[in-house]
DOKE-819739 format. One line per field, with one value per residue (C-alpha): x, y, z; residue number from 1. Coordinates in nm, 4 decimals, m for minus. Layout:
N
X (X,...);
Y (Y,...);
Z (Z,...);
nr (NUM,...);
//
This chain:
522
X (m3.1641,m3.0736,m2.9024,m2.7150,m2.5813,m2.4900,m2.2987,m2.1051,m2.0059,m1.9015,m1.6824,m1.5204,m1.2244,m1.1611,m1.1694,m0.9347,m0.6891,m0.7074,m0.6393,m0.3491,m0.1997,m0.2335,m0.0745,0.2195,0.2747,0.2904,0.5378,0.7490,0.7456,0.8588,1.1480,1.2515,1.2277,1.4338,1.6964,1.7072,1.7458,2.0379,2.2040,2.1596,2.3082,2.5904,2.6706,2.6582,2.9191,3.1236,3.1046,3.2199,3.5123,3.6162,3.6002,3.8141,4.0663,4.0905,4.1519,4.4176,4.5867,4.5988,4.7359,5.0038,5.0902,5.1100,5.3724,5.5924,5.9373,6.2014,6.2686,5.9130,6.0182,5.7491,5.8157,5.6193,5.5519,5.4190,5.2200,5.0520,4.9777,4.7934,4.6115,4.5042,4.3556,4.1386,3.9866,3.6424,3.4378,3.1284,3.2552,3.6238,3.7743,4.1257,4.3472,4.6695,4.9015,5.0586,5.3695,5.4085,5.4057,5.0912,5.2612,5.1477,5.4011,5.2010,4.8618,4.6185,4.3651,4.3366,4.6055,4.5098,4.6320,4.7381,4.6466,4.2936,4.2508,3.9792,4.0925,3.8267,3.7879,3.5624,3.4498,3.1294,3.1041,2.8425,2.9751,3.2454,3.3555,3.7017,3.7944,4.1182,4.2547,4.5173,4.6660,4.9988,4.8637,5.1743,5.1976,4.8208,4.8124,5.0008,4.9980,4.9502,5.2785,5.4122,5.5089,5.4329,5.6714,5.6306,5.6098,5.8693,5.7872,6.0874,6.0640,6.0562,6.3986,6.4977,6.6961,6.9126,7.0164,7.3133,7.3310,7.1989,7.4522,7.5066,7.4404,7.7632,7.9320,7.7665,7.8744,7.5657,7.2815,7.1965,7.2986,6.9620,7.0001,7.3540,7.2398,6.9716,7.2145,7.4596,7.1967,7.0488,6.6783,6.7475,6.8764,6.6845,6.4376,6.4803,6.2410,6.3385,6.2160,6.4132,6.6903,6.9525,7.1523,7.4955,7.6752,7.5235,7.7060,7.5429,7.2052,6.9013,6.6116,6.2805,6.1313,6.3816,6.2099,6.1706,6.4525,6.7224,6.6888,6.8945,6.6978,6.4023,6.4483,6.4539,6.1223,5.9755,6.1151,6.0521,6.2937,6.1690,6.1831,6.3883,6.2445,6.4276,6.6037,6.8592,7.1430,7.3414,7.1850,7.2206,6.9424,6.8870,6.8944,6.6405,6.4125,6.4419,6.3548,6.0522,5.9406,5.9732,5.8708,5.6987,5.3262,5.1331,4.8001,4.5491,4.3060,4.0162,3.8158,3.4876,3.1994,2.8674,2.6722,2.5006,2.4254,2.2758,2.0835,1.9228,1.8547,1.6972,1.4769,1.3692,1.3197,1.0916,0.8898,0.8570,0.7665,0.4875,0.3668,0.3761,0.1936,m0.0677,m0.1060,m0.1415,m0.3951,m0.5845,m0.6055,m0.6973,m0.9628,m1.1019,m1.0998,m1.2866,m1.5393,m1.5835,m1.6380,m1.8904,m2.0671,m2.0967,m2.2080,m2.4554,m2.5878,m2.6105,m2.7908,m3.0345,m3.1103,m3.1545,m3.3783,m3.5877,m3.6271,m3.7039,m3.9560,m4.1108,m4.1219,m4.2620,m4.5282,m4.6033,m4.5979,m4.8356,m5.0855,m5.0403,m5.0924,m5.4078,m5.5335,m5.4562,m5.6239,m5.9407,m5.9526,m5.9022,m6.1793,m6.4132,m6.3288,m6.4368,m6.8041,m6.8445,m6.6756,m6.9076,m7.2043,m7.0592,m7.0075,m7.3663,m7.5123,m7.3030,m7.4380,m7.7924,m7.7564,m7.6017,m7.8848,m8.1514,m8.3428,m8.3293,m7.9568,m7.7495,m7.4499,m7.2395,m7.3732,m7.3305,m6.9704,m6.9002,m7.0655,m6.8494,m6.5357,m6.6588,m6.7176,m6.3566,m6.1881,m6.3860,m6.2723,m5.9165,m5.9129,m6.1053,m5.8370,m5.5682,m5.7420,m5.7906,m5.4165,m5.3227,m5.5492,m5.4033,m5.0526,m5.1201,m5.2839,m5.0759,m4.9428,m5.0345,m4.9127,m5.1175,m4.9308,m5.0925,m5.0260,m5.1040,m5.0875,m4.8907,m5.0227,m5.3685,m5.3155,m5.1285,m5.4153,m5.6653,m5.4691,m5.4341,m5.8079,m5.8594,m5.6252,m5.7714,m5.9393,m5.5995,m5.4029,m5.6495,m5.6600,m5.2872,m5.2592,m5.0002,m4.9152,m4.8869,m4.6955,m4.7440,m4.5825,m4.8044,m4.6687,m4.5784,m4.5154,m4.7219,m4.5586,m4.6205,m4.7756,m5.0817,m5.3071,m5.4812,m5.1434,m4.9773,m5.2645,m5.2436,m4.8616,m4.8787,m5.1688,m4.9523,m4.6556,m4.8583,m5.0407,m4.7089,m4.5549,m4.8835,m4.8405,m4.4753,m4.5115,m4.6039,m4.8848,m4.7963,m4.5582,m4.4804,m4.4977,m4.3516,m4.4096,m4.1033,m4.0274,m3.6612,m3.5428,m3.2710,m3.2236,m3.3791,m3.6545,m3.6509,m3.7458,m3.7731,m4.0521,m3.9915,m4.2190,m4.0506,m4.1541,m3.9982,m4.1165,m3.9021,m3.7439,m3.6159,m3.3344,m3.0368,m3.0810,m3.4315,m3.4065,m3.3870,m3.6161,m3.9193,m4.0006,m4.0328,m4.3890,m4.5164,m4.2278,m4.3562,m4.2671,m4.6268,m4.8252,m5.1364,m4.9681,m4.9817,m4.6447,m4.7813,m4.8325,m4.4592,m4.4301,m4.7245,m4.5532,m4.2403,m4.4362,m4.5969,m4.2680,m4.0827,m4.3593,m4.3315,m3.9471,m3.8758,m3.6637,m3.7591,m3.5373,m3.5511,m3.2993,m3.2607,m3.3961,m3.2155,m3.2349,m3.4915,m3.7386,m3.7277,m3.7424,m3.8888,m3.7585,m3.9085,m3.6639,m3.6549,m4.0019,m4.0418,m4.2336,m4.5324);
Y (1.2184,1.5670,1.6484,1.3168,1.3985,1.7509,1.6092,1.3692,1.6497,1.8656,1.5931,1.5064,1.7199,1.6158,1.2561,1.2945,1.4756,1.2164,0.9348,1.1219,1.1819,0.8058,0.7106,0.9529,0.8282,0.4695,0.5345,0.7462,0.4699,0.2177,0.4488,0.4966,0.1111,0.0332,0.2786,0.1134,m0.2353,m0.0977,0.0435,m0.2835,m0.4757,m0.2411,m0.2539,m0.6352,m0.6227,m0.3757,m0.6169,m0.8901,m0.6804,m0.6325,m0.9995,m1.0656,m0.7994,m0.9788,m1.3060,m1.1388,m1.0219,m1.3634,m1.4982,m1.2276,m1.3192,m1.6799,m1.6199,m1.3959,m1.5310,m1.3856,m1.0156,m0.9667,m1.1128,m1.2628,m1.4470,m1.2832,m1.6139,m1.7714,m1.4647,m1.4425,m1.8114,m1.7655,m1.4723,m1.6448,m1.9259,m1.6526,m1.5433,m1.6486,m1.6282,m1.3934,m1.2496,m1.1314,m1.0588,m0.9207,m0.8108,m0.6076,m0.5030,m0.1758,m0.0033,0.3389,0.5093,0.3315,0.0958,m0.2801,m0.5207,m0.8379,m0.8996,m1.1837,m1.1866,m0.9234,m0.6499,m0.3303,0.0042,0.2202,0.5252,0.4372,0.3675,0.5886,0.8580,0.7643,0.4356,0.2829,0.3234,0.1722,0.0807,m0.0992,m0.4523,m0.4232,m0.2140,m0.1270,m0.0929,0.0768,m0.0105,0.2780,0.1138,m0.0845,m0.4383,m0.5855,m0.3768,m0.4143,m0.8045,m0.9138,m1.2159,m1.1656,m1.0308,m0.8996,m0.5437,m0.3572,m0.4123,m0.3854,m0.6626,m0.6718,m0.8756,m1.0376,m0.9946,m1.2659,m1.3787,m1.5670,m1.8782,m1.8769,m1.5049,m1.4078,m1.1932,m0.8518,m0.5671,m0.3865,m0.0084,0.2035,0.2836,0.0124,m0.3309,m0.4215,m0.3310,m0.6777,m0.8900,m1.0311,m1.1851,m1.2944,m1.4796,m1.6454,m1.7482,m1.8772,m2.0696,m2.2055,m2.2675,m2.6439,m2.7009,m2.9746,m2.8622,m2.4875,m2.2575,m2.0004,m1.7263,m1.8023,m1.5632,m1.6195,m1.3783,m1.2721,m1.3926,m1.7401,m2.0113,m2.3037,m2.3761,m2.3339,m2.5326,m2.3795,m2.6532,m2.5831,m2.4606,m2.0950,m2.1092,m2.1901,m1.8561,m1.5689,m1.3388,m1.5701,m1.6147,m1.2408,m1.2278,m1.4456,m1.2526,m0.9045,m0.7516,m0.6193,m0.8279,m0.7210,m0.4014,m0.4973,m0.7947,m0.9698,m0.9414,m0.6205,m0.3388,0.0370,0.2561,0.4223,0.0905,m0.0475,0.2568,0.2324,m0.1477,m0.0540,0.2086,m0.0166,m0.3637,m0.2947,m0.3539,m0.0278,m0.0686,m0.3141,m0.3001,m0.5392,m0.5574,m0.7317,m0.8171,m0.6349,m0.9121,m0.9962,m0.6257,m0.5944,m0.9166,m0.8085,m0.4528,m0.5840,m0.8295,m0.5613,m0.3203,m0.5635,m0.6161,m0.2474,m0.1951,m0.4377,m0.2868,0.0585,m0.0883,m0.2496,0.0891,0.2773,0.0287,0.0426,0.4303,0.4391,0.1964,0.3899,0.7046,0.5186,0.3949,0.7260,0.8693,0.5810,0.6592,1.0283,0.9371,0.6761,0.9324,1.1934,0.9192,0.8484,1.2326,1.2457,0.9272,1.0817,1.4146,1.2108,1.0115,1.3271,1.4722,1.1645,1.1562,1.5190,1.4507,1.1509,1.3718,1.6410,1.3892,1.2530,1.6078,1.6885,1.3685,1.4403,1.7960,1.6783,1.4100,1.6828,1.9167,1.6770,1.6746,2.0610,2.0295,1.7438,1.9757,2.2749,2.0552,1.9277,2.2809,2.3894,2.1148,2.1929,2.5552,2.4723,2.2455,2.5003,2.5991,2.9668,2.9748,3.1835,3.0579,3.2761,3.1073,2.7612,2.8430,2.9537,2.6446,2.4191,2.6059,2.5529,2.1825,2.1553,2.3314,2.1220,1.8152,1.9116,2.0040,1.6789,1.4703,1.6364,1.5794,1.2145,1.1714,1.3517,1.1047,0.8202,0.9168,0.9795,0.6427,0.3738,0.1011,m0.2310,m0.5022,m0.8265,m1.0577,m1.3209,m1.5142,m1.2537,m1.3433,m1.0605,m1.0877,m1.0720,m0.7539,m0.5893,m0.6791,m0.5224,m0.2001,m0.1831,m0.2287,0.0615,0.2830,0.1700,0.5166,0.7043,0.4574,0.5007,0.8644,0.8914,0.5774,0.4255,0.0465,m0.1388,m0.4607,m0.7143,m1.0648,m1.3639,m1.5298,m1.3521,m1.5320,m1.5384,m1.3266,m1.2642,m0.9240,m0.7157,m0.7038,m0.3774,m0.2017,m0.3710,m0.2587,0.0973,0.1085,m0.0374,0.1964,0.4987,0.3850,0.2967,0.6387,0.8008,0.6179,0.7242,1.0905,1.0913,0.9137,1.0998,0.9975,0.6702,0.5646,0.2437,0.0981,m0.2368,m0.4274,m0.6724,m0.9413,m1.0113,m1.2967,m1.1905,m1.5074,m1.8470,m1.6984,m1.3295,m1.1239,m0.7694,m0.5929,m0.3170,m0.0505,0.0858,0.3847,0.5656,0.9118,1.2205,1.0452,1.1805,1.4106,1.2612,1.5279,1.4349,1.0608,1.0738,1.3785,1.2342,0.9980,1.2949,1.4341,1.7133,1.6976,1.6870,1.7833,1.7914,2.1120,1.9287,1.6810,1.6828,1.5219,1.2446,0.9468,0.8325,0.9124,0.6798,0.4126,0.4384,0.4043,0.0810,m0.0680,m0.0002,m0.1435,m0.4734,m0.4606,m0.4025,m0.1264,0.0972,0.2893,0.5161,0.4506,0.5617,0.3574,0.3068,0.4990,0.7241,0.7051,0.5852,0.2581,0.2157,m0.0983,m0.2729,m0.5311,m0.8075,m0.9376,m1.2907,m1.5804,m1.7033);
Z (1.3290,1.2088,1.5359,1.5411,1.1882,1.2999,1.5954,1.3841,1.1515,1.4438,1.5873,1.2498,1.2770,1.6360,1.5306,1.2409,1.4615,1.7324,1.4801,1.3449,1.6799,1.7660,1.4458,1.4910,1.8542,1.7391,1.4485,1.6842,1.9397,1.6729,1.5658,1.9330,1.9986,1.6744,1.7980,2.1379,1.9631,1.7492,2.0435,2.2343,1.9388,1.9302,2.2890,2.2702,2.0063,2.2051,2.5071,2.2782,2.1671,2.5173,2.6017,2.2879,2.4134,2.7390,2.5461,2.3444,2.6620,2.7967,2.4589,2.4663,2.8213,2.7430,2.4746,2.6659,2.7778,2.9969,2.9375,2.7802,2.4364,2.2100,1.8868,1.6014,1.4305,1.7324,1.8312,1.4911,1.4806,1.8193,1.6846,1.3711,1.5842,1.7492,1.4154,1.3761,1.0554,1.0944,1.4144,1.4037,1.0743,1.1595,1.4495,1.4698,1.7398,1.7246,1.8435,1.9937,1.6618,1.5459,1.3230,1.2826,1.4669,1.4487,1.2726,1.1636,0.8934,0.6089,0.6326,0.8230,0.6891,1.0010,0.8083,0.7789,1.1581,1.3202,1.5504,1.8052,1.9998,1.7200,1.3679,1.2353,0.8631,0.6484,0.7140,0.9869,1.2852,1.3921,1.7597,1.8627,2.2215,2.2867,2.5800,2.6453,2.6011,2.7394,3.0446,3.1473,3.1409,3.4698,3.6814,4.0508,4.2058,3.8742,3.8043,3.4774,3.2060,2.8184,2.5717,2.2889,1.9567,1.7952,1.4048,1.1683,1.0333,0.7203,0.8373,0.5307,0.5605,0.7322,1.0522,1.0257,1.0090,1.3098,1.3223,1.2812,1.5995,1.8055,1.8728,2.0843,1.8428,1.7362,2.0307,2.0524,1.7009,1.7654,2.0936,1.8776,1.6224,1.8867,2.0539,1.7252,1.6207,1.5876,1.9367,2.1165,2.3815,2.3096,2.1279,1.8681,2.0825,2.4047,2.4407,2.7017,2.8984,2.7692,3.0943,3.0833,2.8893,2.7140,2.6160,2.8484,2.7486,2.7599,2.9727,3.2643,3.5753,3.6287,3.8908,3.6182,3.4650,3.5929,3.8245,3.8362,4.2124,4.2384,4.0500,4.2992,4.5869,4.6815,4.4298,4.0931,3.7733,3.4821,3.3110,2.9901,2.8256,3.0465,2.7905,2.8058,2.5865,2.5975,2.7172,2.3824,2.2013,2.4372,2.3937,2.0232,2.0385,2.2614,2.0082,1.7023,1.8372,2.1775,2.2071,2.2842,2.1036,1.9738,1.6659,1.6201,1.3025,1.3750,1.1426,1.1970,1.0553,1.3798,1.4358,1.0899,1.1193,1.4459,1.3222,0.9997,1.1755,1.4179,1.1359,0.9517,1.2669,1.3347,0.9706,0.9942,1.3043,1.1436,0.8511,1.0673,1.2594,0.9311,0.7971,1.1351,1.1186,0.7552,0.8269,1.1187,0.8967,0.6290,0.8849,1.0181,0.6566,0.5769,0.9051,0.8000,0.4431,0.5689,0.8151,0.5391,0.3145,0.5866,0.6155,0.2349,0.2430,0.5371,0.3440,0.0168,0.2084,0.3464,0.0032,m0.1622,0.0944,0.0233,m0.3531,m0.3164,m0.1141,m0.3862,m0.6529,m0.4824,m0.4561,m0.8098,m0.9326,m0.7231,m0.8516,m1.2105,m1.1564,m1.0033,m1.2971,m1.5838,m1.4490,m1.5026,m1.8402,m1.9414,m1.8412,m2.0321,m2.3311,m2.3189,m2.2774,m2.5782,m2.7971,m2.6932,m2.7865,m3.1270,m3.2146,m3.1532,m3.4699,m3.4175,m3.3439,m3.5610,m3.7563,m3.5296,m3.2179,m3.3719,m3.4563,m3.0920,m2.9462,m3.1801,m3.0495,m2.6905,m2.7465,m2.9085,m2.6223,m2.3699,m2.5359,m2.5379,m2.1658,m2.0836,m2.2738,m2.0811,m1.7530,m1.8424,m1.9319,m1.6002,m1.4029,m1.6060,m1.5267,m1.1434,m1.1122,m0.9307,m1.1432,m0.9764,m1.2167,m1.2135,m1.4369,m1.6579,m1.9694,m2.2422,m2.6225,m2.7562,m3.1196,m3.0067,m2.8115,m3.0894,m3.3296,m3.0974,m3.0776,m3.4422,m3.5013,m3.2658,m3.4769,m3.8066,m3.8689,m3.8064,m4.0334,m4.3122,m4.2949,m4.3595,m4.5601,m4.3267,m4.3616,m4.0324,m4.0554,m3.7713,m3.7695,m3.7786,m3.4662,m3.1534,m2.8191,m2.5148,m2.2419,m1.8679,m1.8355,m1.7173,m2.0221,m1.9547,m1.8860,m2.1847,m2.4201,m2.2863,m2.3556,m2.7018,m2.7884,m2.7011,m2.8800,m3.2020,m3.1711,m3.1292,m3.4526,m3.6455,m3.5474,m3.6333,m3.9688,m4.2759,m4.5247,m4.7145,m4.4370,m4.2771,m3.9248,m3.8225,m3.5000,m3.4710,m3.1931,m3.1250,m2.9098,m2.6653,m2.4375,m2.3832,m2.1895,m2.2893,m2.6018,m2.7153,m2.8891,m3.1348,m3.2791,m3.6035,m3.8080,m4.1094,m4.0000,m3.9231,m3.6176,m3.2781,m3.2547,m3.0428,m2.7771,m2.7190,m2.6989,m2.3243,m2.2741,m2.4499,m2.1532,m1.9062,m1.8373,m2.0331,m2.2898,m2.6401,m2.9973,m3.1191,m3.1063,m3.0002,m2.7650,m2.3834,m2.3327,m2.0985,m2.3432,m2.3422,m1.9636,m1.9084,m2.1321,m1.9272,m1.6031,m1.7306,m1.8590,m1.5389,m1.3347,m1.5183,m1.4689,m1.8358,m2.0151,m2.2927,m2.5190,m2.8211,m3.1058,m3.4610,m3.7414,m4.0749,m4.3085,m4.1127,m3.8508,m3.4870,m3.3024,m2.9546,m2.8099,m2.4968,m2.3683,m2.1027,m2.1829,m2.0407,m2.1927,m2.0023);
nr (1,2,3,4,5,6,7,8,9,10,11,12,13,14,15,16,17,18,19,20,21,22,23,24,25,26,27,28,29,30,31,32,33,34,35,36,37,38,39,40,41,42,43,44,45,46,47,48,49,50,51,52,53,54,55,56,57,58,59,60,61,62,63,64,65,66,67,68,69,70,71,72,73,74,75,76,77,78,79,80,81,82,83,84,85,86,87,88,89,90,91,92,93,94,95,96,97,98,99,100,101,102,103,104,105,106,107,108,109,110,111,112,113,114,115,116,117,118,119,120,121,122,123,124,125,126,127,128,129,130,131,132,133,134,135,136,137,138,139,140,141,142,143,144,145,146,147,148,149,150,151,152,153,154,155,156,157,158,159,160,161,162,163,164,165,166,167,168,169,170,171,172,173,174,175,176,177,178,179,180,181,182,183,184,185,186,187,188,189,190,191,192,193,194,195,196,197,198,199,200,201,202,203,204,205,206,207,208,209,210,211,212,213,214,215,216,217,218,219,220,221,222,223,224,225,226,227,228,229,230,231,232,233,234,235,236,237,238,239,240,241,242,243,244,245,246,247,248,249,250,251,252,253,254,255,256,257,258,259,260,261,262,263,264,265,266,267,268,269,270,271,272,273,274,275,276,277,278,279,280,281,282,283,284,285,286,287,288,289,290,291,292,293,294,295,296,297,298,299,300,301,302,303,304,305,306,307,308,309,310,311,312,313,314,315,316,317,318,319,320,321,322,323,324,325,326,327,328,329,330,331,332,333,334,335,336,337,338,339,340,341,342,343,344,345,346,347,348,349,350,351,352,353,354,355,356,357,358,359,360,361,362,363,364,365,366,367,368,369,370,371,372,373,374,375,376,377,378,379,380,381,382,383,384,385,386,387,388,389,390,391,392,393,394,395,396,397,398,399,400,401,402,403,404,405,406,407,408,409,410,411,412,413,414,415,416,417,418,419,420,421,422,423,424,425,426,427,428,429,430,431,432,433,434,435,436,437,438,439,440,441,442,443,444,445,446,447,448,449,450,451,452,453,454,455,456,457,458,459,460,461,462,463,464,465,466,467,468,469,470,471,472,473,474,475,476,477,478,479,480,481,482,483,484,485,486,487,488,489,490,491,492,493,494,495,496,497,498,499,500,501,502,503,504,505,506,507,508,509,510,511,512,513,514,515,516,517,518,519,520,521,522);
//
């Protein structure tokens, strides 16, 4: 057993380090898995933004007319239909200088756009696509060309002024004014060539537009609007109204929701791992403590066995010592009774007899204290036992003129009568020794519960100091010069053997009370 406990103590540090390493690995694994889930959710949102970018390219291509012109009203209306609550919050199309040409949803400040391709915030993410949207969405057989967004125009306002020195700066607007927005079969964003005459309905086949046949042939399509415009004007128009970039603001609700759910799950797993490791540590500590307690119990058992053997040996020695003392006492009495004995010899013999009686009394108390307490319960009239003990102490009571008051009716209790008589004798004798001449001793029975009571021995003597109230029940502790210190120790043995309790409390105004509680009625 001792080797087993020593082995457990030796492996304690290794077990604690192993459990700590396991806990650290589990927590690190949860952190890595949470980061993986977070990156996966973000990658899914990025893929969704790429799908939306493809859809926006199809929308822009569907709105284009000849010359790559797109009406801003129609384009923004189509963009608004793409907005979806909880997924895409806003979209903006940018020109070459980064200014917003067309948008849908809440306005986007170009100055706050991220310099990188994406910017993640608490509740939204901004994706910037720095490519020419109009030039990258082509049908089969088409060549690259930019997309130009026609700005909104107030129908009640007059034609915009031409820039100084140029009579062709606003020919697009004049062509639109000439054709008119209310012409039947023609959309407001359809702009005709300056050489064509009349109205060209938007529902006409592609071959009715100038240059359409060349578009279907091997020749290149128009790189700019079919009406006549200077190169510088065309470049300025491309810079201001040409589509060169795309900004999408999407909600991160799905990413946050997935990360929050995964975080809760990882937190619960981490909590379970922590509780498991803590439980294992507590179990190991309990195993160590229980092993140590078993070692202590084993040592206590060995010590108890040794003490029992010593007790039996001491009791046997005390018993064998009483016989020579009785012989010595008898011889001293015989010498003292001789007729020719001198007064000095008689005085010495009386002193021998007195010391022999004192040692014999101590040996008797020691034998009584070392005797096993085997309780044999029976119905014992408490009043009768108290009366017998009082009659045995009549000489001591009369010698000090002490009044003993005993109630007329005391209950019948379940106890061992010889042991109870011995305990009451020691308590009353202790009270007589502590009470001065003319004092008073009371025996009081107090009811505690329906089937339990307490017995009190009260005196008005000098009392017991507070620091001695727990020490007086220890063996060989006494405050009397002639006492042996085993009387109250024997009383405590008898009380505990019955399952009772005894305590010493102060009496009012002076004296002491020895209370035996938890006495059960027979």
